[in-house]
N, C-alpha and C positions, 0 to 999 in steps of 0.2 A: 190325386189323380183316379181312383177309385181302389177302397177299399172296403172291406169285411167284418173290420177287426185285426187287433194287433196279432194273434200266433196265424193268418188265414195269408197267404202272399196278396202280394197291394197292387196295382201297375202307377208307376208312379212315371214323370218324363224329365230327362235330364239332357241337358247337349242336345234338345227337339225329338230323342229320339225317344220314345214307347219303355219303359225296361219294367220285370217279372220284379220287383222285390219282396224276398226267401228269409225269412227271419230260420235260420235252421242249427242249434247248441246255443252251445257258450261255446268264449275263447276259455282261456289262460285263467282271468281272472274274471270272468263268468261275469265279460257283459254280452248280448246277445252276439251274434253270425251274421251277419246278412251277402246273400247271395241275391244278382240278378243275372236276369235273359233279354235280350233283349226280344223284343215284338214287336207284332206288327198290327195294324187296325182291327186285322178285322178278328186276331184271338180276338186284343180284346171286348168288342163285341159278342162273343161264342162268352168267355167270364160271366160280360156282366147280364148277359142275356142264361147263363145256367149257377145253380151252386151245384147243383151233381158235378159236371169240373171240373170246376171250383176247386172242390172236394178231392178230386182223383187226381190233379194236378198234384193237390199237397201232398198227398199219399206217397209217386211216383215219385215229389221234388225229396222228400223228408230222412228220404234214406242214405244220397245222396251228400245234405248235410253230416249227416254221425259219421260216411266217409270220410271225408274232408279233415274231420277228428277239431283237434279248437285251434288249427294256424296251417292247414296247406287246404295248396286249392279246389275246391267243390270238379268233379268230370262234366267240365262247361258244351263238349259233345251228346251224352246223354240226357241232359239242366232241355240240353232245346231241342232234343228232338221230343220230350216232354212236355216241352211248354207247344213246339212247333205243332202238335197236333192239336195245341186248345183243349189239353186231357183226352183225347182220346185214343193217344199213340199208348199210356199208361198198362197197358195187360200189356205192350209188346216186350217188356222184362218183370214180372212184379215181382215187386219182392217186403215186407217188412219191416214196417221201424219197430228200431227194438223194439221200446215200452210195451207195441201187441204183441212180440215176443213172452212176456214174462206168465 
C-alpha cells in the first residue's frame, strides 16, 4: 500500500486492516524476519507525509527486532507504543541499533 524502499517499514493491508510491515534482522536460515504492527488511518497519513517520522519510527523499532533474535517474538507492546505515536513516541525509550554502537 505504501513503501519508501525495501528496508524501511511499509504499510500493507491484510484482512482489511492496516499494518506496518517491518523487516528487522534475519532468521537462522538468513531469511528476512518480518514483524507487523496494526495502524490507524491517521498513522498512515502521518507516516506518508513525514520522512522524518518514518526514520524515527524505524530507528525505534530496530532494537525491538534485534531483541527478538532469530526466532523469538518481539515486544509487541513497545512496538505498538512506537507506531501508535506515529513516530513521536520514539524518544520515550531511546536505544540505538547495534550497528550504530560499533
